[in-house]
N, C-alpha and C positions, 0 to 999 in steps of 0.2 A: 799582820801580827804585831802586837805591841812588844817592843823590846824592854826587857827588865833593865832597871837602872844599875849600872856598874859602879862598884865601890871597892877599889883595890882587889884584895883576894876574896871579898865578899860579893854575893849577888843577892839582890833583893827582888822578890817577886810580890807584886800586889795582887792578892787574890781577886779583888774587885775588877781588875782588868780582864779576867778570864770567866766572869759570871755574867749572864745576860742582864741580871738585875742586881740589887744589893743583898740578894739572898743566895747563900752558898749551900744549896740544898740538893742539887742533882749530881748523881754518881758520875754521869758522863762529863760534867764540868770538872769534877774532881779528877777524873781520869786525864784531862788535858793538862791539869796542873802537875799531876804525878809524872807525866812524860817530860814536862819542862824541868821539874826538880831533878829527875834522873840525868838529863842532859847537863844540867848546871853542876851537879855533883861530880861529873867527870872533869869539868873544867875549872871549878872554883873550890876553894877550901871550905867556905861556909856559905850556906844558902839561907836567907832570911825570908820567912813567909810573913807578909804584912797583911793583917786582916782589918785595916782601917777601912771604914765605909761599908763593912759587912754587917747587916742588921740581924741576920739569922744564919746559924750554922747547923747542919745536921750530921749525924754519924755516916749517913750514906755518902755525903760529899767527902767527909774526912777519910772514910775507907778508901774511896777512889783516889784521893790526893796523897794521903800519908800512909795508910795501912799497908798498901802494897810494897812500900819501901822496905819493909822488914823481910821481904823475899830476898833482897839483894844486899842488905846492909844489916850489921849487928846493931843491937840497941845502943851499945856504948858509942859506936861510930856515929849513929844518927844523933845521939845526945850531944856529941861534940860539934857536928857539922850542920845540923838543921836547927835554926833558931826561930822562935815565934815572936811576933810583934803585934801589939794592939789587939790582944785577946782578953776577953772579959773573964772574970773568975768563973762564971757559970759555964762558959764555953771550955775552960781548962778541964772541967770534969769530962766533957765529951772527948777531948783529946786523950785523956788518961784511959777512958773506956776503949777507944779505938785502938790505941797503941798496945794496951794489955791484951786485947783480943787478938790483934795481929801477931804479937810475939808468940802467943799460945798456939795459934793456928799454924804459923810457919815452922815452929818448933816441932809440932806434931803432924805436919802435912804428910810426911812419908808414911808414918804409922797409919794416919787416916786413910791414905790411898790404898795401902795394903789391906786394911780392914774392909773397906768398900769392895775391893777386888775379891777378897775371900767370901764375902756375902754373895757377890755375883756368881762366883764359881761354886757356891753351895758348900763351902768348907765350914 
């Protein structure tokens, strides 16, 4: 496993080190990065995600890597502690889409679960 580079209270993760190619498209690769980010957020104040050398990003990858963080962290905490580096303007739109969807999902997760259970129970 490649060790992220350590910089004081900041930790930098190069996404390219965790993808098989220069394409960040697979949800399972995003999941690996998510696990790493979670561990790093426990130990470091700020985690920087560096997307240099990534030619293509998808929402599937970003949901796996970043979307799930909203389960455990508030939007304001992630805004302060998770930084993005070397992201194109086009890809920023994908980040916005993924983070907005994740915030909405985790905010309504309990309600959603109850609604599904009610449908299953025939209520």
